[in-house]
VOBA-1610 file (N, C-alpha, C; in pm, whole numbers, padded with zeros to 5 digits, always signed):
BEGIN
Met+11279+13077+08552Met+11267+12961+08608Met+11123+12873+08594Lys+11127+12794+08506Lys+10998+12723+08519Lys+10959+12649+08658Asp+10825+12634+08615Asp+10784+12528+08805Asp+10821+12384+08745Ile+10817+12284+08824Ile+10772+12127+08834Ile+10657+12081+08836Leu+10617+12060+08714Leu+10476+11919+08747Leu+10492+11821+08791Val+10375+11799+08891Val+10426+11706+09028Val+10327+11619+08994Leu+10313+11454+08968Leu+10186+11355+08956Leu+10207+11288+09019Asp+10063+11236+09112Asp+10063+11119+09248Asp+09955+11036+09138Ile+10035+10914+09107Ile+09941+10835+09004Ile+09894+10693+09131Gly+09759+10699+09094Gly+09690+10584+09182Gly+09630+10481+09107Gly+09530+10423+09169Gly+09489+10301+09078Gly+09392+10316+08980Thr+09335+10489+08986Thr+09219+10530+08909Thr+09258+10644+08886Ser+09309+10718+08929Ser+09358+10828+08861Ser+09490+10899+08927Ile+09520+11031+08843Ile+09688+11087+08844Ile+09609+11236+08893Lys+09636+11254+09000Lys+09603+11374+09060Lys+09761+11459+09037Tyr+09783+11590+09000Tyr+09851+11660+08955Tyr+09872+11796+08981Ala+09975+11873+09008Ala+09989+12020+09078Ala+10106+12059+09019Leu+10132+12197+08940Leu+10200+12264+08917Leu+10286+12347+09036Met+10398+12294+09035Met+10418+12401+09185Met+10599+12449+09153Asp+10574+12552+09270Asp+10720+12622+09256Asp+10789+12568+09353Arg+10899+12607+09363Arg+11004+12558+09446Arg+10984+12582+09633Asp+10889+12663+09632Asp+10836+12696+09774Asp+10712+12566+09797Phe+10683+12457+09711Phe+10569+12411+09762Phe+10411+12497+09774Asn+10430+12554+09665Asn+10294+12650+09583Asn+10231+12609+09497Met+10102+12555+09476Met+10092+12495+09394Met+09983+12570+09270Met+10044+12580+09183Met+09994+12694+09085Met+09855+12650+08988Thr+09842+12537+09004Thr+09733+12401+08975Thr+09745+12315+09042His+09624+12252+09063His+09537+12185+09136His+09453+12046+09077Gly+09458+11934+09048Gly+09337+11854+08971Gly+09359+11711+08977Arg+09300+11608+08862Arg+09295+11470+08861Arg+09241+11456+08736His+09323+11349+08698His+09262+11307+08561His+09250+11135+08587Pro+09120+11101+08567Pro+09069+10962+08540Pro+09168+10852+08429Ile+09164+10780+08506Ile+09288+10650+08433Ile+09249+10503+08451Thr+09303+10411+08331Thr+09233+10297+08393Thr+09365+10205+08414Asn+09358+10125+08466Asn+09475+09999+08539Asn+09502+09944+08398Thr+09542+09964+08303Thr+09542+09831+08153Thr+09718+09805+08100Thr+09740+09890+08047Thr+09922+09883+07981Thr+09997+10020+08033Ile+10077+09975+08016Ile+10206+10122+08040Ile+10218+10169+07926Glu+10160+10143+07798Glu+10140+10276+07713Glu+10004+10364+07741Asp+09905+10276+07790Asp+09815+10396+07824Asp+09826+10435+07928Leu+09902+10458+08037Leu+09948+10524+08175Leu+10036+10622+08096Leu+10096+10567+08003Leu+10215+10709+07916Leu+10138+10803+07857Asp+10015+10750+07770Asp+09924+10837+07708Asp+09854+10925+07799Phe+09840+10887+07942Phe+09740+10951+08025Phe+09803+11091+08086Ile+09966+11031+08130Ile+10018+11145+08163Ile+10061+11212+08070Ala+10109+11202+07934Ala+10094+11327+07824Ala+09999+11373+07837Glu+09849+11336+07842Glu+09726+11401+07851Glu+09732+11543+07949Val+09794+11518+08078Val+09795+11581+08196Val+09920+11706+08163Ala+10003+11638+08095Ala+10151+11724+08084Ala+10082+11842+07960Arg+10035+11770+07873Arg+09945+11867+07761Arg+09863+11986+07822Leu+09806+11985+07944Leu+09738+12100+08006Leu+09865+12213+08070His+09957+12162+08075His+10044+12232+08117His+10200+12255+08039Glu+10156+12257+07893Glu+10256+12242+07813Glu+10334+12407+07795Gly+10495+12403+07794Gly+10574+12517+07819Gly+10562+12554+07954Arg+10474+12522+08066Arg+10508+12574+08221Arg+10587+12517+08297Phe+10687+12374+08252Phe+10755+12322+08355Phe+10850+12245+08270Glu+10967+12245+08357Glu+11095+12213+08302Glu+11151+12094+08374Ala+11065+12035+08443Ala+11104+11884+08507Ala+10954+11811+08539Val+10922+11698+08590Val+10804+11636+08619Val+10886+11521+08724Ser+10801+11533+08867Ser+10840+11438+08973Ser+10706+11373+08929Val+10690+11214+09001Val+10641+11157+08956Val+10633+11051+09152Ser+10522+11087+09221Ser+10468+10971+09292Ser+10395+10859+09262Met+10434+10740+09294Met+10364+10594+09237Met+10406+10479+09334Pro+10293+10419+09283Pro+10304+10289+09408Pro+10447+10189+09305Gly+10500+10087+09413Gly+10584+10036+09434Gly+10716+10048+09429Arg+10823+09926+09454Arg+10906+09945+09475Arg+11033+09998+09384Ile+11053+10146+09422Ile+11121+10256+09325Ile+11308+10250+09359Asp+11342+10241+09250Asp+11485+10301+09269Asp+11532+10422+09193Met+11486+10524+09312Met+11477+10660+09277Met+11599+10697+09202Glu+11694+10682+09220Glu+11869+10730+09164Glu+11857+10689+09049Lys+11791+10539+08955Lys+11804+10505+08835Lys+11671+10541+08762Gly+11574+10550+08849Gly+11419+10584+08761Gly+11372+10446+08717Ile+11376+10372+08789Ile+11350+10203+08785Ile+11234+10149+08853Ala+11133+10114+08810Ala+11033+10053+08864Ala+11023+09927+08895His+11075+09871+09052His+11122+09691+09026His+10981+09644+09015Ser+10876+09736+09067Ser+10724+09641+09099Ser+10662+09786+09067Gly+10534+09765+09055Gly+10385+09858+09057Gly+10320+09888+09114Gly+10294+09810+09224Gly+10180+09822+09332Gly+10080+09715+09229Val+09930+09790+09228Val+09874+09767+09131Val+09850+09745+08987Phe+09974+09818+08939Phe+10042+09800+08796Phe+10146+09744+08792Glu+10105+09578+08769Glu+10207+09511+08799Glu+10247+09495+08630Phe+10192+09528+08518Phe+10312+09547+08415Phe+10379+09661+08416Met+10417+09722+08546Met+10570+09794+08565Met+10674+09711+08581Ile+10609+09615+08611Ile+10798+09519+08682Ile+10904+09594+08618Glu+11016+09588+08699Glu+11159+09626+08620Glu+11167+09691+08487Lys+11051+09799+08508Lys+11063+09887+08350Lys+11145+10011+08403Pro+11192+10071+08334Pro+11252+10239+08339Pro+11191+10363+08316Phe+11093+10318+08457Phe+10974+10412+08401Phe+10991+10563+08386Ala+11116+10593+08461Ala+11119+10736+08428Ala+11174+10803+08300Ala+11260+10720+08235Ala+11291+10723+08156Ala+11183+10732+08037Met+11115+10601+08049Met+11000+10638+07961Met+10925+10742+07959Ile+10898+10784+08055Ile+10838+10957+08084Ile+10887+11045+07999Ser+11016+11060+08019Ser+11108+11131+08000Ser+11143+11126+07808Asp+11136+11011+07788Asp+11143+11042+07640Asp+10994+11063+07579Arg+10918+11052+07626Arg+10778+11091+07613Arg+10719+11206+07589Leu+10782+11287+07711Leu+10786+11482+07724Leu+10851+11571+07697Gly+10991+11447+07713Gly+11095+11563+07615Gly+11177+11649+07725Val+11137+11595+07899Val+11224+11661+08026Val+11246+11554+08105Pro+11323+11643+08213Pro+11401+11526+08286Pro+11292+11500+08411Val+11263+11356+08449Val+11153+11322+08505Val+11208+11204+08640Phe+11177+11246+08769Phe+11199+11180+08843Phe+11057+11071+08932Ile+11123+11004+08972Ile+11012+10917+09045Ile+11021+10857+09168Ala+10939+10829+09281Ala+10938+10800+09409Ala+10837+10670+09419Asn+10858+10640+09520Asn+10722+10556+09593Asn+10618+10629+09654Asp+10507+10627+09654Asp+10434+10709+09703Asp+10410+10710+09834Ala+10434+10598+09884Ala+10417+10644+10121Ala+10538+10689+10094Asn+10672+10668+10079Asn+10763+10771+10084Asn+10780+10869+10094Cys+10691+10903+09957Cys+10674+11041+09929Cys+10590+11117+10049Ala+10512+11025+10069Ala+10426+11056+10172Ala+10482+11104+10301Gly+10583+10997+10349Gly+10663+11048+10464Gly+10765+11087+10455Glu+10809+11165+10322Glu+10922+11288+10313Glu+10826+11399+10355Ala+10668+11430+10283Ala+10636+11510+10312Ala+10599+11590+10429Glu+10562+11476+10560Glu+10518+11475+10723Glu+10678+11520+10764Leu+10784+11403+10712Leu+10882+11471+10774Leu+11001+11635+10730Lys+10992+11638+10639Lys+10998+11819+10589Lys+10876+11890+10636Leu+10778+11889+10663Leu+10702+11972+10680Leu+10593+11943+10757Gly+10528+11846+10803Gly+10429+11815+10846Gly+10386+11723+11020Ala+10333+11650+10998Ala+10325+11595+11151Ala+10489+11508+11180Leu+10589+11516+11091Leu+10717+11434+11172Leu+10787+11528+11173Arg+10821+11665+11164Arg+10897+11751+11186Arg+10970+11774+11311Gly+11106+11745+11266Gly+11166+11727+11374Gly+11224+11574+11473Val+11131+11438+11412Val+11135+11362+11438Val+11255+11273+11410Ser+11334+11202+11496Ser+11456+11164+11440Ser+11456+10979+11355Ser+11269+10972+11447Ser+11262+10818+11390Ser+11131+10821+11411Gly+11054+10735+11354Gly+10903+10746+11280Gly+10857+10645+11171Ala+10728+10615+11159Ala+10691+10623+11064Ala+10527+10729+11019Val+10520+10625+10894Val+10365+10691+10837Val+10330+10552+10788Leu+10202+10574+10821Leu+10114+10443+10781Leu+09983+10490+10658Val+09964+10478+10565Val+09848+10540+10468Val+09755+10447+10488Ala+09653+10420+10498Ala+09539+10304+10474Ala+09467+10332+10393Gly+09484+10253+10276Gly+09404+10299+10161Gly+09315+10178+10082Ser+09379+10111+09997Ser+09358+09979+09892Ser+09423+09910+09973Ser+09565+09956+10039Ser+09613+09824+10147Ser+09728+09938+10263Ile+09793+09910+10301Ile+09846+10009+10404Ile+09970+10036+10329Gly+10004+10146+10324Gly+10141+10216+10218Gly+10211+10282+10374Gly+10312+10218+10384Gly+10432+10282+10475Gly+10527+10327+10453Ala+10621+10414+10542Ala+10726+10505+10505Ala+10784+10442+10648Leu+10923+10456+10698Leu+11008+10458+10781Leu+11100+10553+10767Ile+11107+10627+10900Ile+11211+10737+10928Ile+11321+10714+11042Val+11448+10678+10957Val+11509+10665+11069Val+11664+10734+11031Asp+11691+10839+11152Asp+11804+10950+11164Asp+11734+11014+11095Gly+11640+11060+11123Gly+11609+11242+11027Gly+11573+11189+10882Lys+11579+11062+10846Lys+11546+11032+10689Lys+11444+10931+10637Val+11405+10942+10560Val+11331+10853+10522Val+11391+10723+10433Arg+11400+10605+10508Arg+11454+10493+10517Arg+11430+10384+10394Met+11490+10396+10284Met+11448+10329+10166Met+11440+10172+10161Gly+11589+10109+10235Gly+11611+09997+10240Gly+11687+09928+10140His+11753+09777+10182His+11850+09790+10054His+11796+09729+09942Asn+11689+09658+09916Asn+11606+09667+09796Asn+11474+09778+09782Phe+11487+09897+09844Phe+11397+10032+09819Phe+11241+09944+09865Ala+11211+09858+09947Ala+11120+09799+10054Ala+11086+09845+10171Ala+11190+09960+10241Ala+11131+09953+10377Ala+10985+10029+10376Gly+10975+09976+10488Gly+10848+10070+10497Gly+10702+09967+10481Glu+10701+09824+10388Glu+10607+09753+10376Glu+10557+09738+10490Ala+10449+09817+10547Ala+10403+09719+10639Ala+10265+09623+10596Ala+10220+09655+10473Ala+10079+09555+10386Ala+10161+09400+10473Trp+10266+09371+10446Trp+10308+09254+10448Trp+10358+09195+10581Leu+10320+09256+10667Leu+10338+09220+10813Leu+10200+09102+10802Pro+10242+08965+10849Pro+10147+08851+10847Pro+10037+08921+10983Val+09924+08852+10954Val+09818+08876+11112Val+09855+08767+11162Asp+09829+08643+11095Asp+09835+08532+11168Asp+10017+08440+11101Leu+10058+08455+11212Leu+10258+08376+11191Leu+10179+08227+11175Thr+10154+08195+11235Thr+10079+07973+11254Thr+10014+07973+11089Asn+09944+08075+11016Asn+09891+08020+10929Asn+09941+08123+10786Val+10073+08167+10757Val+10148+08275+10673Val+10162+08157+10548Tyr+10173+08109+10572Tyr+10180+07983+10417Tyr+10071+07905+10366Asn+09959+07977+10422Asn+09802+07934+10395Asn+09740+08020+10392Val+09744+08181+10366Val+09704+08250+10333Val+09688+08268+10167Glu+09554+08311+10131Glu+09526+08372+09976Glu+09591+08446+09913Tyr+09664+08448+09782Tyr+09745+08551+09745Tyr+09645+08592+09614Thr+09586+08717+09608Thr+09531+08774+09501Thr+09569+08822+09428Cys+09629+08961+09437Cys+09733+09033+09375Cys+09806+09087+09436Ala+09953+09202+09394Ala+10004+09275+09435Ala+09980+09365+09593Asn+09804+09415+09559Asn+09832+09510+09727Asn+09694+09395+09792Arg+09666+09265+09770Arg+09514+09202+09831Arg+09610+09075+09865Ala+09662+09006+09981Ala+09661+08907+10028Ala+09634+08862+10148Glu+09533+08761+10177Glu+09418+08752+10292Glu+09547+08713+10394Gly+09520+08738+10501Gly+09598+08744+10642Gly+09731+08842+10651Met+09738+08896+10569Met+09842+09004+10575Met+09825+09138+10610Ser+09865+09258+10681Ser+09830+09357+10739Ser+09744+09453+10632Gly+09791+09445+10509Gly+09734+09530+10411Gly+09605+09474+10389Ser+09596+09352+10440Ser+09427+09302+10398Ser+09323+09365+10511Val+09341+09327+10636Val+09261+09344+10768Val+09279+09458+10780Ala+09405+09543+10816Ala+09372+09687+10886Ala+09406+09854+10794Ser+09361+09750+10674Ser+09352+09906+10555Ser+09231+09959+10573Ala+09184+10088+10510Ala+09043+10134+10512Ala+08978+10000+10433Met+09026+09938+10303Met+08933+09871+10257Met+08915+09721+10318Gly+09005+09700+10454Gly+08976+09574+10551Gly+08889+09631+10635Leu+08839+09773+10698Leu+08749+09837+10789Leu+08619+09819+10690Leu+08601+09858+10529Leu+08507+09861+10472Leu+08441+09717+10451Asn+08494+09613+10424Asn+08468+09475+10398Asn+08472+09392+10515Thr+08518+09475+10648Thr+08492+09385+10775Thr+08327+09445+10801Tyr+08301+09575+10753Tyr+08167+09639+10829Tyr+08042+09578+10720Ala+08097+09556+10597Ala+07997+09435+10476Ala+07951+09324+10534Ile+08060+09252+10618Ile+08053+09153+10655Ile+07978+09121+10768Lys+07968+09228+10880Lys+07890+09293+10968Lys+07722+09280+10911Lys+07706+09357+10853Lys+07650+09360+10740Lys+07513+09257+10682Gly+07625+09149+10649Gly+07556+09066+10559Gly+07536+09068+10425Glu+07635+09165+10419Glu+07676+09230+10233Glu+07811+09195+10154Glu+07793+09207+10034Glu+07936+09125+09966Glu+08009+09241+10012Pro+08150+09248+10069Pro+08262+09317+10067Pro+08253+09460+09966Pro+08206+09521+09975Pro+08285+09651+09842Pro+08397+09711+09900Tyr+08464+09818+09797Tyr+08574+09911+09796Tyr+08564+10028+09738Ser+08499+10094+09793Ser+08484+10235+09681Ser+08485+10351+09767Ala+08512+10481+09716Ala+08490+10612+09775Ala+08347+10609+09845Lys+08270+10551+09719Lys+08122+10574+09797Lys+08097+10505+09917Ala+08151+10366+09961Ala+08119+10288+10008Ala+08195+10380+10183Gly+08268+10429+10144Gly+08379+10525+10238Gly+08298+10586+10317Lys+08194+10696+10265Lys+08111+10789+10247Lys+07996+10721+10336Glu+07896+10610+10287Glu+07846+10534+10357Glu+07919+10473+10478Phe+08041+10393+10529Phe+08064+10363+10662Phe+08045+10481+10773Leu+08115+10606+10727Leu+08093+10677+10779Leu+07947+10773+10846Ala+07901+10786+10771Ala+07769+10822+10758Ala+07701+10717+10893Ala+07708+10597+10867Ala+07674+10478+10943Ala+07718+10521+11098Tyr+07853+10528+11072Tyr+07930+10550+11232Tyr+07827+10661+11292Asp+07852+10748+11243Asp+07823+10917+11289Asp+07654+10855+11354Ala+07606+10799+11285Ala+07409+10760+11303Ala+07444+10643+11383Gly+07571+10608+11425Gly+07550+10492+11565Gly+07527+10399+11544Glu+07479+10369+11423Glu+07484+10189+11350Glu+07572+10105+11469Pro+07530+09991+11504Pro+07626+09920+11575Pro+07706+09845+11477Glu+07683+09844+11383Glu+07804+09714+11266Glu+07898+09809+11251Ala+07851+09945+11173Ala+07966+09994+11185Ala+08040+10055+11299Val+07976+10112+11454Val+08098+10088+11539Val+08141+09986+11539Glu+08086+09839+11535Glu+08169+09748+11592Glu+08301+09765+11508Ala+08267+09737+11375Ala+08375+09710+11267Ala+08481+09879+11281Met+08429+09938+11337Met+08560+10090+11330Met+08612+10015+11481Lys+08566+09951+11590Lys+08648+09919+11708Lys+08708+09810+11653Glu+08689+09755+11559Glu+08764+09616+11540Glu+08898+09636+11429His+08877+09782+11319His+08971+09753+11258His+09060+09853+11318Ala+09039+09947+11467Ala+09149+10012+11511Ala+09187+09924+11621Met+09174+09806+11625Met+09266+09712+11703Met+09341+09638+11618Asn+09309+09608+11496Asn+09380+09546+11365Asn+09487+09665+11384Phe+09475+09804+11353Phe+09592+09893+11293Phe+09672+09886+11472Ala+09620+09876+11531Ala+09683+09877+11670Ala+09781+09829+11651Ala+09714+09650+11660Ala+09846+09567+11639Ala+09978+09571+11555Val+09908+09641+11418Val+10020+09680+11373Val+10111+09759+11386Ile+10059+09847+11449Ile+10164+09969+11505Ile+10264+09885+11657Phe+10199+09809+11718Phe+10280+09728+11775Phe+10376+09668+11759Ser+10365+09592+11652Ser+10472+09482+11586Ser+10529+09566+11558Ile+10506+09670+11488Ile+10644+09703+11385Ile+10752+09799+11509Gln+10664+09872+11605Gln+10717+09924+11761Gln+10807+09805+11781Ala+10786+09687+11845Ala+10885+09590+11922Ala+10967+09566+11838Phe+10980+09565+11725Phe+11133+09555+11607Phe+11233+09672+11604Leu+11140+09816+11608Leu+11215+09942+11557Leu+11228+10097+11688Asp+11128+10025+11788Asp+11131+10151+11877Asp+11116+10318+11814Leu+11013+10332+11749Leu+11013+10455+11700Leu+10950+10560+11792Glu+10939+10675+11775Glu+10916+10802+11833Glu+10774+10807+11798Arg+10736+10840+11680Arg+10611+10860+11660Arg+10550+10792+11534Phe+10406+10755+11526Phe+10342+10695+11415Phe+10253+10864+11334Ala+10239+10827+11206Ala+10154+10950+11129Ala+10071+10829+11100Ile+09936+10869+11103Ile+09824+10753+11060Ile+09791+10868+10932Gly+09763+10807+10755Gly+09715+10866+10700Gly+09612+10834+10585Gly+09570+10906+10542Gly+09464+10823+10437Gly+09333+10874+10383Gly+09218+10851+10342Gly+09111+10956+10295Gly+09029+10924+10456Met+09072+10806+10529Met+08970+10778+10614Met+08980+10917+10774Thr+09121+10944+10757Thr+09168+11042+10863Thr+09053+11183+10856Ala+09039+11212+10768Ala+08938+11314+10752Ala+08832+11281+10853His+08767+11221+10875His+08704+11175+11030His+08792+11143+11174Pro+08770+11293+11224Pro+08842+11272+11329Pro+08838+11146+11447Val+08761+11105+11416Val+08728+10977+11540Val+08813+10868+11448Tyr+08877+10834+11349Tyr+08929+10752+11280Tyr+09062+10713+11370Val+09153+10846+11355Val+09329+10855+11417Val+09294+10827+11558Ser+09174+10890+11675Ser+09144+10900+11753Ser+09140+10764+11823Ser+09029+10662+11737Ser+08988+10510+11778Ser+09126+10440+11789Ile+09211+10460+11686Ile+09339+10368+11677Ile+09437+10440+11811Arg+09405+10550+11830Arg+09504+10598+11963Arg+09484+10526+12056Glu+09320+10514+12100Glu+09270+10436+12169Glu+09314+10303+12203Ala+09319+10234+12080Ala+09356+10066+12048Ala+09487+10087+12084Val+09572+10201+12076Val+09721+10156+12095Val+09773+10163+12264Asp+09661+10279+12335Asp+09638+10279+12464Asp+09586+10135+12527Arg+09469+10088+12463Arg+09443+09951+12555Arg+09527+09844+12535Leu+09620+09788+12441Leu+09732+09737+12399Leu+09814+09751+12463Tyr+09854+09871+12506Tyr+10002+09903+12599Tyr+09962+09847+12730Ala+09863+09875+12749Ala+09762+09849+12941Ala+09788+09743+12908Lys+09761+09636+12828Lys+09772+09451+12874Lys+09883+09488+12882Tyr+09989+09536+12828Tyr+10147+09455+12856Tyr+10229+09568+12902Pro+10186+09606+13060Pro+10272+09718+13119Pro+10389+09671+13125Asn+10453+09550+13153Asn+10628+09594+13165Asn+10661+09520+13033Ala+10623+09522+12929Ala+10683+09457+12808Ala+10785+09573+12791Ala+10932+09531+12723Ala+11020+09629+12649Ala+10945+09708+12573Val+10870+09649+12486Val+10810+09743+12362Val+10740+09910+12466Arg+10807+10013+12400Arg+10754+10112+12458Arg+10644+10214+12423Lys+10553+10287+12438Lys+10448+10359+12345Lys+10504+10440+12245Pro+10443+10436+12141Pro+10528+10562+12046Pro+10339+10716+12039Glu+10414+10777+12004Glu+10311+10859+11972Glu+10234+10875+11873Val+10132+10853+11907Val+10016+10825+11724Val+09973+10961+11672Val+09982+11047+11562Val+09919+11141+11518Val+09868+11146+11415Cys+09792+11213+11373Cys+09725+11221+11215Cys+09806+11308+11136Cys+09832+11243+10977Cys+09919+11283+10916Cys+09843+11465+10875Glu+09937+11561+10863Glu+09926+11693+10805Glu+09844+11713+10658Tyr+09913+11619+10580Tyr+09883+11687+10446Tyr+09758+11613+10384Gly+09715+11504+10440Gly+09635+11448+10375Gly+09673+11443+10237Ala+09533+11414+10124Ala+09535+11370+09990Ala+09680+11403+09924Asp+09732+11563+09961Asp+09838+11619+09916Asp+10006+11575+09959Ala+09978+11474+10068Ala+10111+11442+10043Ala+10186+11403+09999Asn+10120+11304+09905Asn+10230+11236+09793Asn+10279+11355+09729Leu+10232+11467+09645Leu+10205+11527+09579Leu+10350+11621+09631Ile+10360+11660+09748Ile+10459+11718+09858Ile+10569+11678+09835Gly+10565+11564+09898Gly+10671+11471+09896Gly+10750+11459+09822Ala+10677+11402+09682Ala+10773+11404+09553Ala+10810+11500+09495Leu+10777+11622+09499Leu+10866+11787+09513Leu+10973+11783+09572Ala+10976+11744+09765Ala+11074+11758+09781Ala+11142+11605+09754Phe+11139+11569+09729Phe+11259+11420+09666Phe+11308+11506+09525Tyr+11255+11503+09469Tyr+11275+11592+09332Tyr+11377+11681+09381Leu+11339+11795+09446Leu+11444+11916+09494Leu+11581+11895+09552Asp+11591+11785+09683Asp+11680+11716+09723Asp+11772+11629+09636Ser+11699+11587+09535Ser+11789+11480+09392Ser+11870+11606+09344Lys+11813+11735+09332Lys+11913+11823+09255Lys+12000+11877+09324Lys+12007+11887+09469Lys+12102+11949+09523Lys+12214+11799+09531Leu+12199+11724+09581Leu+12278+11577+09543Leu+12351+11658+09439Lys+12326+11635+09312Lys+12368+11636+09181Lys+12463+11712+09168Lys+12427+11841+09236Lys+12550+11949+09207Lys+12665+11981+09284
//
């Protein structure tokens, strides 16, 4: 029995792993891509597949967008706006000649944490992944909830200012000023820091490392930016909790590699709930995701294995 090639497609790279059914990774790597056309993206996927030629019997893909997993259709593609309403699973399958399964990346992270990580044993919860925006996955009755339109958990689109929601600037699929994905994401944190420094707001891996180094050095602007970001993130958690009454929130994303990131959010949640002690909204547990950068790969495989069981 051959293994499964698992891909995690992001805005700048494809992470990949050849995995067995016990979630062991035989290979693990990253292939750079450019956000251009769907044909270019298929070419990049084919390049990764050639690295593992003859070693896999199927492909499972974690990717941005509103995904119908059963039909393999990408109703949207996040930063890949050329993906809208494309039968992406079939397109990859035609190129590679093997069965292909696709799933939303945040839902993959949620599935990984639910099955093997920080949400094990939880009946209701959520995963919030802070990156260029906020990815979200919702857990209801011990399962990742997809939603009627495959869009459950899209925390990035929670308005920050309800009185001004009609006037916020829309730039692209993962960037809308005034929405949670803009102000409470890792991008939002770094932009806040840049503004406090009097600089143009950048967003890159380098900017993240520079920010954390400045924070560790006690730079006032970095400390203030982290505090403001934590408050914004806590407000997002409070808003979700007010409607869904969840047991646990697991926070993911590259910033969680620094222990102060999740602890700052947890402390901000504590302060917010202390301000409203008699509210019906009960405080959830806030924890760090266990699988970090590999969560999407693990979740994509878990979804694929479950889909095979359902078809038997």
